[in-house]
C-alpha positions as CSV (number, residue, x, y, z in Angstrom):
1,M,-22.2,1.3,4.6
2,R,-19.0,3.3,4.9
3,D,-19.1,7.1,4.3
4,I,-17.6,7.9,1.3
5,S,-16.5,11.5,2.6
6,A,-14.4,9.9,5.0
7,R,-12.5,8.4,2.0
8,A,-12.2,12.1,0.6
9,E,-11.3,13.5,3.8
10,A,-8.2,11.0,4.4
11,V,-7.0,12.1,0.9
12,A,-7.0,15.7,2.1
13,L,-5.1,15.4,5.0
14,P,-1.5,14.8,4.0
15,D,-0.3,15.3,7.4
16,R,-1.9,11.5,8.3
17,H,1.2,9.8,6.8
18,A,2.2,6.4,8.1
19,V,3.9,3.2,6.4
20,V,2.7,-0.5,6.5
21,A,4.7,-1.8,9.2
22,R,3.0,-5.4,9.3
23,L,0.8,-7.0,6.5
24,F,-1.2,-10.3,7.0
25,A,-2.3,-10.4,3.3
26,E,-4.1,-14.0,3.7
27,D,-6.2,-12.8,6.7
28,G,-7.0,-9.6,5.2
29,Y,-5.5,-7.1,7.8
30,G,-2.2,-5.4,8.8
31,F,-0.7,-2.4,10.8
32,L,0.4,0.9,10.2
33,L,3.2,2.9,11.8
34,T,2.7,6.5,12.2
35,D,4.9,9.3,12.0
36,D,4.6,9.4,15.9
37,C,5.4,5.7,16.1
38,R,1.8,4.6,16.9
39,E,0.6,1.3,15.3
40,V,-2.9,1.5,13.7
41,R,-4.8,-1.4,12.7
42,F,-6.4,-1.6,9.1
43,S,-8.2,-4.3,7.2
44,R,-9.0,-4.9,3.4
45,D,-12.1,-3.1,3.5
46,V,-10.8,0.3,4.6
47,V,-8.5,0.4,1.7
48,A,-9.1,3.0,-0.9
49,R,-9.7,1.9,-4.8
50,D,-9.3,-1.8,-3.7
51,E,-5.8,-1.7,-3.5
52,F,-5.4,-4.2,-0.5
53,D,-3.5,-6.5,-2.7
54,E,-1.0,-4.2,-4.0
55,L,0.2,-3.2,-0.5
56,R,3.4,-4.2,0.8
57,V,5.4,-3.8,4.0
58,G,7.0,-0.3,3.5
59,S,4.2,1.3,1.2
60,E,3.3,4.7,2.1
61,V,-0.2,5.7,3.0
62,C,-2.0,8.3,4.2
63,F,-5.1,7.5,6.4
64,A,-7.8,8.3,8.7
65,A,-8.4,6.7,12.1
66,T,-10.7,6.3,15.0
67,S,-9.0,5.8,18.6
68,G,-10.5,3.0,20.9
69,A,-9.6,1.9,24.5
70,H,-6.9,-0.4,23.4
71,R,-6.0,0.4,20.1
72,S,-6.5,2.5,16.8
73,D,-8.2,1.6,13.9
74,A,-8.1,3.1,10.3
75,T,-11.3,4.0,8.6
76,V,-9.7,4.8,5.6
77,V,-6.0,4.0,4.0
78,D,-5.0,5.3,0.8
79,M,-1.9,4.3,-0.8
80,I,0.7,6.8,-2.0
81,N,3.3,4.6,-3.2
82,A,4.8,1.1,-2.6
83,P,8.4,-0.2,-3.0
84,Y,10.0,-1.9,-5.9
85,P,10.1,-5.5,-5.0
86,H,13.2,-7.1,-4.8
87,A,14.3,-9.7,-7.0
88,D,14.1,-12.7,-4.6
89,E,10.7,-11.3,-3.5
90,D,8.3,-11.9,-5.8
91,P,9.6,-13.1,-9.4
92,E,6.2,-13.1,-11.0
93,M,6.0,-9.3,-10.5
94,L,9.2,-8.6,-12.4
95,G,8.6,-10.6,-15.2
96,A,10.8,-13.5,-16.6
97,E,13.8,-13.0,-19.0
98,D,12.1,-14.5,-22.0
99,E,9.7,-11.5,-21.8
100,V,12.2,-9.0,-22.6
101,P,11.9,-7.7,-26.0
102,E,14.6,-7.8,-28.5
103,M,16.1,-4.9,-29.8
104,P,14.7,-3.5,-33.3
105,D,17.1,-4.1,-36.2
106,I,17.1,-0.6,-37.0
107,W,18.7,0.3,-33.4
108,E,21.8,-1.8,-34.6
109,E,24.9,0.0,-35.4
110,E,26.1,-0.6,-39.0
């Protein structure tokens, strides 16, 4: 079981920022690109608040990581924000045109 204090520590360290560089959602992992141009691997189970499915390439995160002999692995990833989807990227996230409400009659000019 993971140490809960590690998640709190990641949130408290604003200098450990990165962006999601590559994401393999179907396999449950991805890679962060840190401010000093290092790649850090992360998996679904280290993302705070079960927000893995909300992450996208370009999402800003703060993180805590361990360094291994060949690579760094994130122990906690906490999403700060995600870029807005482009219309051609995921149409379900934007909603269909028929979902846009009509203007109420009281807003119409006389």
